[in-house]
C-alpha positions in Angstrom: 6.8 -19.9 19.7 6.3 -23.4 18.3 7.5 -24.4 14.8 3.9 -25.0 13.7 2.9 -21.5 14.6 5.7 -20.0 12.4 4.7 -18.2 9.2 6.0 -19.3 5.9 8.4 -17.1 4.1 7.2 -17.0 0.6 8.9 -16.3 -2.7 7.7 -13.6 -5.1 6.7 -16.4 -7.5 4.5 -18.0 -4.7 3.0 -14.5 -4.0 2.1 -14.0 -7.6 0.4 -17.4 -7.9 -1.5 -16.9 -4.6 -2.7 -13.5 -5.7 -4.0 -14.9 -9.0 -6.0 -17.4 -7.0 -7.7 -14.6 -4.9 -5.4 -14.1 -1.9 -5.2 -10.6 -0.5 -1.7 -9.1 -0.3 -1.7 -7.1 3.0 1.2 -4.7 3.1 2.0 -3.8 6.8 4.8 -1.4 6.1 4.7 2.3 6.7 3.3 4.9 4.4 6.7 6.0 3.2 7.7 2.4 2.4 4.4 1.5 0.7 4.1 4.5 -1.4 7.8 4.1 -2.6 6.8 0.8 -4.1 4.3 -2.0 -3.6 2.7 -4.9 -5.3 -0.2 -3.9 -7.5 -3.5 -4.8 -6.0 -2.2 -5.0 -2.4 -4.0 -3.3 0.5 -1.9 -1.3 3.1 -2.6 -1.2 6.8 0.4 0.0 8.8 1.5 -2.2 11.6 2.6 0.8 13.6 -1.1 1.9 14.2 -4.5 0.4 14.9 -3.6 -2.4 12.4 -5.8 -5.3 13.7 -8.8 -3.0 14.4 -8.9 -1.7 10.7 -8.2 -5.2 9.4 -11.2 -6.6 11.2 -13.3 -3.8 9.7 -12.1 -3.8 6.2 -11.2 -7.5 5.4 -13.5 -10.6 5.4 -12.5 -13.1 8.2 -12.5 -15.8 5.6 -10.0 -14.0 3.3 -6.7 -15.8 2.6 -4.0 -13.2 3.4 -0.3 -12.8 2.4 1.7 -10.3 4.4 4.3 -7.9 3.1 6.5 -7.1 6.1 9.6 -5.1 7.0 11.2 -8.2 8.6 10.3 -11.6 10.1 9.5 -10.2 13.6 7.1 -7.7 12.0 5.4 -10.5 10.0 5.0 -12.6 13.2 3.6 -9.5 15.1 1.1 -8.8 12.3 0.1 -12.5 12.3 -0.4 -12.5 16.0 -2.7 -9.5 15.9 -4.7 -10.8 13.0 -5.3 -14.1 14.8 -6.5 -12.2 17.9 -9.3 -10.7 15.8 -10.3 -13.8 14.1 -8.2 -14.2 10.9 -7.4 -17.9 10.5 -6.0 -17.9 6.9 -2.7 -16.0 7.0 -0.7 -18.1 4.6 2.7 -16.5 4.8 4.8 -13.4 4.3 7.3 -11.7 1.9 9.8 -8.9 2.3 9.8 -5.9 0.1 12.5 -6.8 -2.5 11.8 -4.8 -5.6 14.3 -6.5 -8.0 13.0 -10.0 -6.9 9.3 -8.8 -7.5 10.3 -7.5 -11.0 12.0 -10.8 -11.9 8.8 -12.7 -11.1 6.4 -10.4 -12.9 5.0 -8.5 -9.9 6.0 -5.1 -11.4 5.8 -2.8 -8.3 4.2 0.5 -8.5 4.5 3.7 -6.6 2.1 6.3 -5.1 2.8 10.0 -4.9 2.7 11.8 -1.7 2.5 15.5 -1.1 3.5 17.4 2.1 3.5 21.1 3.1 4.1 23.4 0.2 4.3 20.4 -2.2 0.8 19.5 -1.2 -0.4 23.0 -2.0 1.4 23.0 -5.3 -0.1 19.6 -6.2 -3.6 20.9 -5.6 -3.0 24.0 -7.5 -1.5 22.1 -10.4 -4.6 19.9 -10.4 -7.6 22.3 -9.8 -10.0 19.6 -11.0 -8.7 17.1 -8.5 -11.2 15.5 -6.2 -10.1 16.1 -2.5 -11.3 13.0 -0.6 -11.3 13.3 3.2 -11.5 9.9 4.9 -11.7 11.0 8.5 -14.9 10.5 10.6 -17.9 12.7 10.4 -17.1 14.1 13.9 -13.6 15.2 12.7 -15.1 16.6 9.6 -17.4 18.8 11.5 -14.4 20.4 13.3 -13.0 21.6 9.9 -11.9 20.4 6.5 -10.2 21.6 3.4 -12.3 23.7 1.0 -14.2 21.6 -1.6 -13.3 18.3 0.0 -15.6 15.4 -0.3 -16.4 13.5 2.9 -15.8 9.7 2.6 -15.0 8.2 6.0 -12.8 5.2 5.7 -15.4 3.1 7.5 -17.8 3.4 4.5 -15.3 4.1 1.7 -16.1 1.1 -0.5 -19.7 1.9 -0.9 -19.2 5.7 -1.3 -16.3 5.3 -3.8 -18.9 4.6 -6.5 -19.6 8.4 -6.6 -15.9 9.2 -7.4 -15.3 10.6 -10.9 -12.7 8.2 -12.5 -11.8 10.7 -15.1 -10.4 13.2 -12.5 -7.3 12.8 -10.3 -7.8 12.2 -6.6 -6.0 13.6 -3.6 -6.7 11.6 -0.4 -6.1 13.1 3.1 -6.7 12.5 6.8 -4.4 14.1 9.4 -1.1 12.0 9.5 -1.7 9.8 6.4 -2.4 6.5 8.3 -6.0 6.3 7.1 -5.3 8.1 3.9 -2.9 5.5 2.8 -5.3 2.7 3.7 -7.9 4.5 1.6 -5.6 5.1 -1.3 -4.7 1.4 -1.4 -8.3 0.3 -1.4 -9.2 2.8 -4.2 -6.3 1.6 -6.3 -7.4 -2.1 -5.8 -10.9 -1.5 -6.8 -10.5 1.2 -9.5 -8.0 2.5 -12.0 -7.5 6.0 -10.7 -4.9 8.7 -10.6 -4.3 9.0 -6.8 -2.1 10.9 -4.5 -1.9 11.2 -0.7 -1.7 14.6 1.2 0.3 14.5 4.3 0.6 16.9 7.2 -2.3 18.6 9.0 -4.8 21.3 8.1 -2.6 24.1 9.6 0.1 23.4 7.0 -2.3 24.5 4.2 -3.0 27.9 5.7 0.1 29.7 4.4 -0.9 28.4 0.9 -4.2 30.2 1.0 -5.9 26.8 1.8 -7.7 27.6 5.2 -9.9 24.9 6.6 -13.6 25.2 6.4 -16.3 24.2 8.9 -20.1 23.3 8.0 -20.9 27.0 8.8 -18.7 27.9 5.7 -20.0 25.1 3.5 -21.2 21.6 4.6 -19.1 18.5 4.1 -16.7 16.4 6.5 -13.1 15.9 7.9 -10.0 16.1 10.9 -7.4 13.9 12.7 -6.1 10.4 12.4 -3.5 9.4 15.0 -1.4 6.4 14.2 -1.1 4.4 17.4 -0.3 0.9 18.4 -3.3 -1.4 18.8 -3.8 -5.1 19.3 
């Protein structure tokens, strides 16, 4: 790879300035890493999944992008995939260094996740919480959690206007890939109390949370498999 094609490794101070000027911070780390801490206002799309496909759908081609990556190789991989789907303004990357971020005023935040019994307890502790299912309509028709609201990730930005900002939100898909993307988008556009449910629908059954189908009550939900894509 030629020197000219190398991405610039940016400092936290540079990231903060670029963000103020309108650049999008695109976090390519996993759900676990992103929810542990991330830059406020960033969007997450995990590199270990259909990364470029979702970026092409959710991000404007003209958008200036700054990457958060696990290492330099991941940053270059993300850049390569984004270039193949038409993104020409990837300015550079930064590593996830919490202390450095704090020293430069980025003030990292975390995002709660709930798995298995903890997910059930979270829902029971917040009976007024809005369950947001971000899977496709076809997946939804095969079964969804009781009371969940169907908001496929594909049209989330438009449908998010119907979310009640005064109530907490629990977002789910199947294995948290799309749910994490959705949660990051909702956090960018709204000041909301958001958590991510992990695991699959079967994990809810021991907690008296069996899945529903349209015959039980109409709405939408089902599976999101994280897989490599170009």
